C-alpha angles and dihedrals in degrees: 000000000000095000129058118188129196149140114236119226111268095035122113113285145222101030128152090241139047116255097217137039123181116199120199100176130103105221115076119205118197117188113198123231106297122203138190099279137125119238088262091051097257109152115249127210094357112207093005115113095188094048090047090049090052096046092045090054092046086055089049089052094050090051090049093049089050089060093044092256138115139191088278089070094049120122100177141010121198120196124194113195125184121233090003119200127166092245087067092069091088094057088038094055091041088064095047089051092045090066106025099101096037094057101030095252107168121230119245088043124239112266104306142185126200110198121189112222133182095236139332126227097292126034097235093055110102100171142020124188127200124195129201116192137175127209126200 
């Protein structure tokens, strides 16, 4: 495997993600920000943070598969969430948990950042996820 994930002793624990990922491959895969949209652009899970997280992760999984990768190869995930507030962590994690087994998303997650933003490119988009992977 080209990626090893871990949390060194002395770093904050428990967290739903590994703090460190070491990639040893030579081919990089970058999946652009995925949102809750069908292939034809139809919005999915309007107003539902958990549903949009799940659909955005499914989109990231499709992008990874298209490049011959999977979440096993992911070094980093970045989530952008509109109007973030700490009380949204429950629905956010519910969306992650809803699809983790389906798409092969490891738990704990790869090193991840959740960044609160005022808004994304369209008003109904609540979350966007980007993935960076490395293949050996």
